[in-house]
DOMI-669562 format. One record per residue (C-alpha): x, y, z. Coordinates in steps of 0.5 Angstrom, whole numbers, padded with zeros to 4 digits, always signed. Layout:
XYZ/...
This chain:
-0007+0150-0087/-0001+0146-0089/+0003+0140-0086/+0010+0138-0090/+0009+0131-0086/+0002+0129-0088/+0003+0132-0096/+0008+0127-0097/+0008+0119-0097/+0013+0117-0098/+0016+0119-0091/+0011+0115-0089/+0013+0109-0093/+0021+0111-0091/+0018+0110-0082/+0015+0104-0083/+0020+0100-0085/+0020+0092-0083/+0027+0094-0079/+0024+0099-0075/+0021+0094-0071/+0027+0091-0068/+0030+0098-0067/+0024+0101-0062/+0023+0094-0058/+0032+0095-0057/+0032+0103-0056/+0024+0102-0051/+0029+0096-0047/+0022+0092-0048/+0018+0097-0047/+0020+0097-0039/+0020+0104-0039/+0013+0105-0039/+0014+0103-0032/+0017+0109-0030/+0015+0114-0035/+0007+0115-0037/+0009+0118-0044/+0013+0111-0046/+0009+0108-0050/+0006+0102-0048/+0009+0097-0054/+0011+0097-0061/+0005+0100-0064/+0005+0105-0059/+0011+0108-0060/+0010+0108-0068/+0004+0112-0066/+0008+0116-0062/+0013+0118-0068/+0007+0119-0072/+0004+0124-0069/+0010+0128-0067/+0012+0128-0074/+0005+0131-0076/+0006+0136-0070/+0014+0137-0074/+0011+0137-0080/+0005+0143-0079/+0011+0147-0076/+0014+0147-0082/+0008+0148-0087/+0005+0154-0082/+0011+0158-0079/+0018+0156-0081/+0017+0155-0089/+0012+0162-0088/+0018+0166-0085/+0024+0163-0089/+0025+0169-0094/+0025+0174-0088/+0030+0170-0085/+0034+0170-0091/+0033+0178-0092/+0035+0179-0085/+0041+0174-0083/+0043+0174-0076/+0048+0179-0073/+0052+0182-0069/+0051+0185-0062/+0057+0187-0056/+0060+0179-0058/+0055+0176-0058/+0049+0173-0064/+0043+0175-0064/+0038+0171-0069/+0033+0174-0075/+0027+0175-0071/+0023+0170-0075/+0029+0165-0072/+0026+0167-0065/+0019+0165-0067/+0021+0158-0071/+0025+0156-0064/+0020+0158-0060/+0015+0153-0064/+0019+0147-0063/+0021+0148-0057/+0014+0149-0053/+0012+0143-0057/+0017+0140-0054/+0022+0138-0061/+0028+0139-0058/+0032+0133-0055/+0028+0128-0060/+0033+0122-0059/+0035+0123-0052/+0034+0118-0046/+0027+0121-0042/+0031+0121-0036/+0034+0127-0038/+0027+0130-0041/+0028+0127-0048/+0023+0123-0053/+0028+0116-0053/+0026+0117-0061/+0029+0114-0066/+0034+0116-0070/+0029+0115-0076/+0023+0120-0074/+0029+0124-0072/+0033+0124-0079/+0026+0125-0082/+0023+0131-0077/+0031+0134-0081/+0028+0133-0088/+0022+0136-0086/+0025+0144-0083/+0030+0143-0088/+0024+0143-0094/+0021+0149-0090/+0028+0153-0089/+0035+0149-0090/+0038+0156-0086/+0034+0153-0080/+0036+0146-0079/+0043+0148-0078/+0040+0152-0071/+0035+0147-0069/+0038+0141-0071/+0045+0141-0068/+0041+0139-0062/+0044+0132-0065/+0051+0134-0061/+0048+0132-0054/+0049+0125-0057/+0056+0126-0056/+0056+0128-0049/+0050+0122-0048/+0055+0117-0050/+0061+0119-0048/+0061+0124-0042/+0060+0123-0035/+0054+0122-0031/+0055+0129-0027/+0056+0132-0034/+0049+0129-0037/+0045+0131-0031/+0048+0138-0032/+0047+0139-0040/+0043+0135-0043/+0036+0137-0040/+0039+0144-0042/+0038+0141-0049/+0033+0138-0048/+0029+0145-0046/+0031+0148-0052/+0038+0151-0051/+0042+0151-0057/+0049+0147-0059/+0055+0148-0064/+0061+0143-0066/+0067+0148-0066/+0072+0144-0070/+0075+0148-0076/+0081+0153-0075/+0083+0159-0080/+0089+0153-0081/+0085+0147-0080/+0079+0145-0085/+0079+0138-0087/+0085+0137-0084/+0083+0138-0077/+0090+0134-0074/+0092+0141-0075/+0087+0144-0070/+0092+0148-0065/+0086+0152-0060/+0089+0150-0054/+0087+0147-0047/+0091+0148-0040/+0090+0146-0034/+0089+0150-0028/+0092+0147-0022/+0085+0146-0019/+0084+0142-0025/+0080+0147-0029/+0081+0146-0036/+0082+0153-0040/+0081+0154-0047/+0085+0160-0051/+0085+0160-0059/+0081+0161-0065/+0075+0157-0069/+0073+0159-0075/+0066+0158-0080/+0063+0155-0074/+0056+0154-0075/+0051+0156-0070/+0058+0159-0066/+0055+0162-0061/+0051+0156-0059/+0049+0156-0052/+0053+0150-0050/+0059+0147-0055/+0063+0141-0057/+0070+0144-0057/+0076+0140-0061/+0083+0143-0057/+0089+0141-0057/+0091+0139-0049/+0098+0136-0049/+0103+0140-0050/+0108+0140-0056/+0104+0135-0060/+0102+0136-0067/+0098+0131-0069/+0090+0128-0068/+0093+0123-0062/+0094+0131-0058/+0087+0132-0059/+0081+0133-0054/+0075+0134-0053/+0072+0140-0049/+0064+0142-0047/+0064+0150-0047/+0057+0153-0043/+0057+0160-0045/+0054+0162-0039/+0061+0162-0036/+0064+0166-0041/+0070+0167-0044/+0068+0166-0052/+0067+0172-0057/+0064+0172-0063/+0069+0177-0068/+0065+0177-0073/+0059+0173-0077/+0062+0170-0084/+0058+0174-0090/+0055+0168-0094/+0053+0166-0100/+0046+0162-0098/+0044+0159-0090/+0043+0166-0088/+0040+0164-0083/+0044+0160-0080/+0050+0164-0077/+0057+0162-0079/+0061+0165-0074/+0070+0166-0072/+0071+0165-0065/+0075+0167-0059/+0077+0164-0054/+0081+0167-0048/+0081+0163-0043/+0075+0160-0044/+0073+0155-0037/+0071+0148-0041/+0070+0141-0038/+0074+0135-0041/+0068+0131-0045/+0071+0123-0045/+0078+0121-0045/+0084+0126-0046/+0087+0124-0053/+0081+0121-0056/+0078+0128-0059/+0079+0127-0066/+0080+0119-0066/+0074+0117-0063/+0069+0122-0061/+0071+0127-0067/+0069+0120-0072/+0062+0119-0068/+0060+0127-0069/+0062+0126-0075/+0057+0121-0078/+0052+0124-0075/+0053+0130-0078/+0054+0127-0085/+0047+0124-0083/+0045+0131-0082/+0047+0134-0088/+0045+0128-0092/+0038+0130-0088/+0038+0136-0091/+0041+0135-0097/+0034+0131-0099/+0030+0137-0096/+0033+0142-0101/+0031+0137-0106/+0024+0136-0104/+0023+0144-0103/+0027+0144-0111/+0022+0139-0114/+0016+0142-0111/+0018+0148-0113/+0020+0147-0120/+0013+0142-0122/+0008+0147-0119/+0011+0153-0124/+0012+0148-0130/+0004+0147-0128/+0002+0154-0128/+0007+0158-0133/+0004+0157-0140/+0008+0158-0146/+0006+0158-0153/-0001+0156-0151/+0000+0152-0146/+0004+0149-0138/+0011+0148-0140/+0011+0142-0136/+0008+0139-0143/+0014+0141-0147/+0019+0133-0147/+0025+0138-0145/+0022+0141-0139/+0018+0134-0136/+0024+0130-0137/+0027+0135-0133/+0022+0135-0127/+0022+0128-0127/+0029+0126-0126/+0029+0132-0121/+0023+0127-0118/+0027+0121-0120/+0034+0124-0116/+0030+0125-0110/+0027+0119-0109/+0033+0116-0109/+0036+0120-0105/+0032+0119-0100/+0032+0112-0100/+0039+0112-0099/+0037+0116-0093/+0034+0112-0089/+0038+0106-0091/+0044+0109-0088/+0040+0112-0081/+0037+0105-0080/+0044+0102-0080/+0046+0108-0076/+0040+0107-0071/+0042+0099-0071/+0049+0099-0069/+0048+0106-0064/+0042+0102-0060/+0046+0096-0060/+0052+0099-0057/+0048+0103-0052/+0045+0097-0049/+0052+0094-0049/+0053+0100-0044/+0048+0096-0040/+0049+0090-0041/+0053+0084-0043/+0051+0083-0051/+0051+0076-0053/+0056+0074-0059/+0050+0075-0064/+0047+0083-0061/+0056+0084-0061/+0057+0081-0069/+0051+0085-0072/+0053+0092-0068/+0060+0091-0072/+0057+0090-0078/+0052+0095-0078/+0057+0099-0076/+0060+0096-0082/+0055+0098-0086/+0054+0106-0083/+0061+0107-0084/+0060+0105-0092/+0053+0109-0093/+0054+0115-0089/+0059+0118-0093/+0056+0116-0098/+0049+0119-0098/+0052+0126-0095/+0056+0126-0102/+0052+0123-0107/+0045+0127-0103/+0049+0134-0103/+0051+0133-0111/+0043+0131-0112/+0041+0138-0108/+0046+0142-0112/+0043+0139-0118/+0036+0139-0116/+0037+0146-0113/+0040+0149-0121/+0035+0145-0125/+0029+0148-0121/+0032+0155-0123/+0033+0153-0130/+0025+0150-0130/+0024+0157-0128/+0028+0161-0134/+0029+0168-0133/+0024+0169-0126/+0028+0163-0123/+0034+0168-0123/+0030+0174-0119/+0029+0174-0112/+0022+0174-0112/+0021+0167-0113/+0024+0162-0107/+0028+0157-0112/+0033+0163-0112/+0034+0163-0104/+0033+0155-0105/+0040+0155-0110/+0043+0158-0106/+0043+0154-0100/+0044+0148-0104/+0051+0149-0105/+0054+0150-0098/+0051+0141-0097/+0058+0139-0102/+0062+0143-0098/+0061+0143-0090/+0062+0137-0085/+0067+0134-0091/+0067+0136-0098/+0064+0131-0103/+0072+0130-0105/+0073+0128-0097/+0067+0123-0098/+0071+0119-0103/+0076+0119-0101/+0073+0116-0094/+0068+0112-0098/+0073+0109-0103/+0076+0103-0098/+0069+0101-0097/+0069+0100-0105/+0076+0096-0106/+0076+0092-0100/+0068+0090-0102/+0063+0092-0097/+0059+0096-0102/+0059+0089-0108/+0057+0085-0102/+0052+0090-0100/+0049+0090-0108/+0049+0082-0108/+0044+0082-0102/+0040+0087-0105/+0040+0083-0112/+0038+0077-0109/+0030+0080-0106/+0024+0079-0109/+0022+0084-0115/+0016+0085-0117/+0015+0083-0125/+0013+0091-0127/+0021+0093-0124/+0025+0086-0128/+0027+0090-0133/+0030+0096-0128/+0033+0090-0125/+0036+0088-0131/+0038+0094-0133/+0042+0094-0125/+0044+0088-0126/+0048+0091-0133/+0050+0097-0128/+0054+0092-0123/+0057+0088-0128/+0060+0095-0131/+0062+0097-0124/+0066+0091-0122/+0069+0090-0128/+0073+0097-0128/+0074+0095-0121/+0078+0089-0121/+0081+0093-0128/+0083+0099-0122/+0085+0093-0117/+0089+0088-0121/+0094+0095-0124/+0096+0095-0115/+0097+0103-0116/+0094+0107-0110/+0096+0113-0114/+0091+0109-0120/+0086+0108-0114/+0086+0114-0111/+0084+0117-0119/+0079+0114-0121/+0076+0114-0113/+0070+0118-0115/+0068+0114-0121/+0068+0108-0117/+0064+0111-0111/+0059+0114-0115/+0058+0108-0120/+0057+0103-0113/+0053+0109-0111/+0048+0109-0117/+0048+0101-0117/+0046+0102-0110/+0041+0107-0110/+0038+0103-0116/+0037+0097-0113/+0033+0101-0106/+0029+0105-0112/+0027+0098-0114/+0026+0095-0108/+0021+0101-0106/+0018+0100-0113/+0017+0093-0111/+0013+0095-0105/+0009+0102-0107/+0009+0101-0115/+0003+0108-0114/+0008+0112-0110/+0016+0110-0112/+0016+0106-0120/+0016+0111-0125/+0022+0115-0121/+0025+0107-0120/+0024+0107-0128/+0027+0114-0130/+0032+0114-0124/+0034+0106-0127/+0036+0110-0134/+0039+0116-0131/+0044+0112-0128/+0045+0106-0132/+0048+0113-0137/+0053+0115-0131/+0055+0109-0129/+0057+0107-0137/+0061+0114-0138/+0065+0112-0132/+0066+0105-0134/+0068+0108-0141/+0073+0112-0138/+0076+0107-0133/+0077+0102-0139/+0079+0106-0144/+0084+0108-0140/+0086+0102-0137/+0086+0097-0143/
């Protein structure tokens, strides 16, 4: 029996980060919920034991059910029946297995049937599921849309919808339209209100992941005559009420198990979620942070599968009388895949903790008045979360694509054949740098944190940590990379030209990302050298070359 959690020591390492004690204690409200729910933890150790047990269950289901089903799901895919989506048969097996194990509504409050888990183990679950089948996480993992209902809907809506998610119903996030892709201000699907107060949706949505989900969050134009984001509101659509049909399922390059749908709404009844006019300004922004984190987790899972497929093949495939892993060119390729995987995973869980901290403090604030210190910490962690989510989504998805590419390359001609999983992994990886905001849009979101110093300040925080003697050569290289980044940034800022900042934004964001991931790897290598020291060395070599190239380009351009 395979267990994708037990065979990956890096996950257990990230689960046991020192910040988890504060996150879990706040989330459990000082562990007072055990007085109301008999399955609530008694203390921090009890909570962490629950996290471990659930992750082991998910790891087992990933290894024994979801991964073995991945090829058949990819081959069969979903199809349309009378305007409704029918998943591949094995997708229903996957959902049934996870639902029977109680693995829906992982982060939702216990009063609605959830587990009230921290975002960290939930993100790890998405990491594991994505390793097993990147397409299935788009069906199971959209349960995180329920967080928007939990945060912004009214009590009646929470009591009606959240228990259904915890019981296994699926969700969708209906944002994109034929003429409104990345530019969501251009959304035109109309929401009008009947005299009795019922809202009706009319229009078309396109490229909607799991578009026929049981419960959907729909961005629609509620203000007649409006043209921008201020006229958009968020609505909850219940499939049981009818009024929406699936016009088509897109024929995609990859993630075949996940239906990507074109939807037609005709007088579909819906409920306003939160306040009018705040759909894009507030609620989509909150949704997108979670969505970016989800795609980052998917990207790490894809990188994990690419690494394992490449390593296994390189060890077993013999040429010229020896395994190809013994050839330096192949060994370097596999080592670089592993280094990019470890670096993106470290950034993923660092970012997840930042999101977890500010969201947990804000949730406490909805129950009682926060202290000045708590408000300051919430603001500080939210700033870091806003900075790190586009960074981890952008760089993590690019690494997933690079790792999938190199995995195919390690396989040679065999990797081009559908007989090997790497061909599917390669196709599945491609979307990660496109949906929920392309890499280029992540750069747009991240560049202000370069120019305002958010990344620089965090780099200084990391640089002030204590590192082992073994890691000191890596730290010296990181200091050199930091100096190159700061010099390039100073030159760009000194020009006082907005277009110039935009032109160099990708290079500056990547430089900051490489330095940050380098320091995170140095920290991990100090704490657990047996797991991360070699990857930290390989990543420092790789990243320093990337930073130096960007530095040469920018300085050569401006000097």
